[in-house]
Structures are given as structure tokens and as C-alpha cells.
C-alpha positions as CSV (number, residue, x, y, z in Angstrom):
1,M,194.4,-78.0,265.4
2,H,191.1,-78.8,267.2
3,V,188.2,-80.0,265.0
4,S,184.7,-80.4,266.3
5,I,182.0,-82.4,264.7
6,I,178.4,-81.3,265.2
7,E,176.4,-84.4,264.0
8,D,173.4,-86.4,265.2
9,D,174.3,-89.4,263.2
10,P,176.9,-91.7,265.3
11,V,178.1,-93.7,262.6
12,I,179.1,-90.7,260.5
13,A,180.5,-88.8,263.5
14,R,182.6,-91.8,264.5
15,A,184.0,-92.1,260.9
16,V,184.8,-88.6,260.7
17,R,186.2,-88.3,264.0
18,T,188.5,-91.4,263.5
19,A,189.8,-89.9,260.1
20,V,190.5,-86.6,261.6
21,K,192.4,-88.0,264.4
22,E,194.4,-90.2,262.1
23,A,195.3,-87.0,260.2
24,G,197.0,-85.7,263.3
25,H,194.1,-83.3,264.7
26,E,192.1,-83.3,268.0
27,C,188.7,-83.9,267.6
28,T,185.5,-83.8,269.6
29,W,181.9,-84.8,268.7
30,V,178.7,-82.7,269.6
31,G,175.5,-84.7,269.0
32,D,172.8,-81.9,268.7
33,G,172.5,-78.1,268.2
34,E,171.4,-77.2,271.6
35,A,174.6,-78.7,273.1
36,A,176.6,-76.8,270.4
37,V,175.2,-73.4,271.3
38,R,175.1,-74.1,275.1
39,D,178.7,-75.2,275.2
40,N,180.1,-72.5,272.6
41,T,181.5,-75.2,270.4
42,L,182.3,-73.1,267.4
43,L,184.2,-70.5,269.9
44,S,186.2,-73.4,271.5
45,S,187.4,-75.0,268.2
46,D,189.8,-74.1,265.5
47,L,187.5,-75.8,262.7
48,V,183.8,-77.0,262.9
49,V,182.3,-79.9,260.7
50,L,178.7,-79.0,261.0
51,D,175.6,-80.9,260.0
52,L,172.4,-78.8,259.2
53,M,169.5,-81.3,260.1
54,L,170.3,-81.4,263.9
55,P,167.8,-82.1,266.5
56,K,166.8,-79.4,269.1
57,V,168.5,-76.5,267.2
58,S,169.3,-76.7,263.4
59,G,172.7,-76.3,262.2
60,I,171.7,-73.1,260.5
61,D,170.6,-71.7,263.8
62,V,173.7,-72.7,265.4
63,L,175.9,-71.1,262.7
64,K,173.9,-67.9,262.7
65,A,174.1,-67.6,266.3
66,A,177.8,-67.8,266.4
67,R,178.3,-65.4,263.7
68,S,176.0,-62.8,265.1
69,A,178.3,-63.2,268.2
70,G,181.3,-62.4,266.1
71,V,182.7,-65.9,266.2
72,R,184.9,-66.4,262.9
73,T,185.7,-70.1,263.4
74,P,185.8,-71.6,259.9
75,V,182.9,-73.9,259.5
76,I,182.4,-76.8,256.8
77,V,178.9,-77.7,256.3
78,L,178.4,-81.5,255.8
79,T,174.7,-82.2,255.1
80,A,172.2,-84.2,252.7
81,L,170.7,-80.8,251.8
82,G,172.3,-80.2,248.2
83,T,170.2,-77.9,246.3
84,V,171.5,-74.5,245.2
85,P,169.1,-72.7,247.6
86,D,170.2,-74.7,250.5
87,K,173.9,-73.9,249.6
88,L,173.0,-70.2,249.4
89,E,171.4,-70.2,253.0
90,G,174.5,-72.1,254.3
91,F,176.7,-69.5,252.8
92,E,174.6,-66.6,253.8
93,A,174.6,-68.0,257.3
94,G,178.4,-68.0,257.3
95,A,179.5,-71.3,256.2
96,D,183.2,-71.4,254.8
97,D,182.6,-74.5,252.8
98,Y,179.9,-76.9,251.8
99,L,179.9,-80.6,251.3
100,V,177.0,-82.8,250.5
101,K,176.3,-86.3,251.8
102,P,177.1,-88.9,250.7
103,F,180.6,-87.7,250.7
104,A,184.2,-89.1,250.4
105,I,186.1,-89.0,253.7
106,D,189.4,-88.0,251.7
107,E,187.6,-84.9,250.3
108,L,186.5,-83.8,253.7
109,L,190.2,-84.2,255.1
110,A,191.4,-82.2,251.9
111,R,188.8,-79.4,252.6
112,I,190.0,-79.4,256.4
113,E,193.6,-79.0,255.3
114,A,192.7,-76.3,252.8
115,I,191.2,-74.2,255.4
116,Q,194.0,-74.9,257.6
117,R,196.5,-73.7,255.0
118,R,194.3,-70.4,254.3
119,T,194.1,-69.6,258.2
120,A,197.7,-70.4,259.0
121,H,199.1,-67.1,258.3
122,K,197.0,-64.5,259.9
123,P,196.4,-61.3,257.9
124,A,196.3,-57.7,259.4
125,M,193.4,-57.1,261.6
126,E,192.6,-53.5,260.6
127,L,192.0,-52.3,257.1
128,E,191.6,-49.0,255.7
129,A,190.6,-47.5,252.4
130,G,190.0,-43.6,252.8
131,E,187.3,-43.2,255.3
132,L,186.4,-46.8,255.4
133,H,187.9,-48.6,258.4
134,L,187.3,-52.4,258.6
135,S,188.2,-54.3,261.9
136,L,188.8,-58.1,261.3
137,A,188.9,-58.5,265.1
138,T,185.3,-57.1,265.9
139,K,183.9,-57.6,262.4
140,R,182.9,-54.0,262.3
141,L,183.0,-51.4,259.6
142,T,183.1,-47.8,260.3
143,L,182.8,-45.0,257.8
144,A,184.1,-41.5,258.8
145,G,183.6,-42.8,262.5
146,R,180.0,-44.1,261.9
147,V,179.4,-47.7,262.5
148,I,177.7,-49.6,259.5
149,E,176.1,-53.2,260.0
150,L,177.2,-55.7,257.3
151,T,176.2,-59.1,256.6
152,P,179.0,-61.7,256.7
153,T,179.1,-62.0,253.0
154,E,179.2,-58.1,252.6
155,F,182.0,-57.9,255.1
156,S,184.0,-60.6,253.2
157,I,183.4,-58.8,249.8
158,L,184.4,-55.7,251.3
159,E,187.4,-57.2,252.9
160,L,188.8,-58.5,249.7
161,L,188.1,-55.0,247.9
162,I,190.1,-53.2,250.5
163,R,193.0,-55.6,250.3
164,F,193.2,-54.9,246.7
165,K,192.0,-51.3,246.8
166,G,192.8,-49.7,243.3
167,Q,193.0,-53.0,241.5
168,V,190.2,-54.9,239.8
169,V,189.1,-57.7,241.9
170,T,187.4,-60.3,239.6
171,R,184.0,-62.1,240.2
172,K,186.2,-65.5,240.4
173,M,188.3,-63.9,243.2
174,L,185.3,-62.8,245.1
175,C,183.6,-66.2,244.8
176,E,186.7,-68.0,246.0
177,H,187.2,-65.6,249.1
178,V,183.7,-65.5,250.1
179,W,182.6,-69.0,249.5
180,G,185.9,-71.0,249.0
181,F,185.3,-72.5,245.7
182,D,184.1,-71.8,242.0
183,W,180.6,-70.6,242.4
184,D,178.1,-72.7,240.6
185,G,175.0,-70.8,241.6
186,P,173.2,-67.9,240.0
187,T,175.5,-65.7,238.0
188,N,174.2,-62.4,239.4
189,V,174.7,-63.4,243.0
190,I,178.0,-61.2,243.5
191,E,176.2,-58.3,241.9
192,V,173.3,-58.5,244.2
193,H,175.6,-58.4,247.3
194,I,177.8,-55.7,245.8
195,N,174.5,-53.5,245.2
196,R,173.5,-54.0,248.9
197,L,177.0,-53.1,250.0
198,R,176.7,-49.9,247.9
199,G,173.4,-49.0,249.2
200,K,174.9,-49.2,252.8
201,I,178.3,-47.2,252.2
202,D,177.5,-44.7,249.5
203,K,174.6,-42.9,251.3
204,G,175.1,-39.2,250.7
205,R,177.9,-39.6,248.3
206,D,177.9,-38.2,244.7
207,G,179.8,-41.4,243.4
208,S,180.3,-44.9,244.8
209,F,183.2,-46.2,246.4
210,I,183.0,-49.4,244.4
211,S,183.3,-49.1,240.6
212,T,182.3,-51.8,238.2
213,I,185.0,-52.5,235.7
214,R,182.9,-54.0,232.8
215,G,183.6,-57.6,231.7
216,R,186.4,-57.9,234.5
217,G,185.1,-57.2,238.2
218,Y,185.0,-54.4,240.8
219,A,187.5,-52.1,242.1
220,L,187.5,-49.9,245.3
221,A,188.6,-46.4,245.1
222,T,191.8,-45.4,246.9
223,T,190.5,-42.3,248.4
């Protein structure tokens, strides 16, 4: 696996690069956000470790630019910004995991290996539920042939609901799928995203594609 480190602190970058190489992966280092965008670092990597406080172009902007271009390379944010709003912003921008400095190298390596396991077996790239058609390749949702724009979080939520259509998907399942760990932020964050998703896919319908199962989670209609 080819891991890229986008980090302006040379001491941290060298330590991470050494550890990643010793773990058996190829590893490159990019020192600022401008170079990462210019060189399409996310597109050319299997996994990226990304600092947010980068010179020239911020890590958040690097991530947003890649996600808006359809790049789905897994990204672990590694930053000193550790508040809940900081984490929310990172995940909303498209981060797959979030680790706060100071950090343990062993924990970072464990998170890299966890992401590698999750992405080792690629799922089907086209998902359907009734008139909903989700393309994982293009990150596009169509409803009865009409394209509907989704945020990365909305897309991930709908992906899991379609995979388990007709079954209850718990909030814990959604949090782990979207953010990769047990959510410790606001308890209504999933509900907020579900409501936004409903607003986009339920226009003109008498009912909703997504049912709330009180005390358990959500379920997507099978037709």
C-alpha cells in the first residue's frame, strides 16, 4: 500500500514515514497543501495521513478539493485541532478517521491497518433500491433517472441504508460506517443528516424512503 503524508513539520513527517515503511508500506512526504493539490496526492495514493494546519493551502481545503473531484482515497486526519467542532468539520469535509496530536505512532499504524482491512475487499460499485440508484464509482445518486447532489456524509449514509434495505440500521452502525469510530459528538448529528437526506430524495412523494424505527435506528423501504 502506498501511503502519503501531507505534513509541514519535518520531525513528525520523518517519524511517521519511518514507521509506515517499517510496517511494510511505501511512503512519500508532501510538505504543504499547495503541492498536495498540484500533484493530486490523494488521487495517486492508497491512503493519506493529512495535517490540517498546512502552509499555502489548508488541509481542509486539500480534502474538500479532492472529494469534490470525486477522489475517494481514505484519509486519516492527523492534527493538533482536537475540539468537537474541529472534528465535525474534518468529517464533513470527507475524512475517514481523525487522530489528534500528540499521538502514539502505534495507534496511527493500527488505524492505517484498520482502513486497509476495510478497503481490501471492494464492494459492488452499483447499488439500487427501487428508483434510487447509487454509483460508488462516480459518487452519483439518481432517482428515477434524475441526478441528486449529495454531500459525502449523505452519500455514505444512503449507501449503508441501501446495503441493508428493508433492515434496521442503527445509529451506531451509521456512525461507524461514516466516521469509522463510536461517535462522541452531538447526539442528534445522525438525525440532522437523515433529515437533510430526506429533504433531497423525498420531494414529491407522499411518504419517505427512510423510516425512523423508534429507539433503534432507520430503515430504507425495499421499493
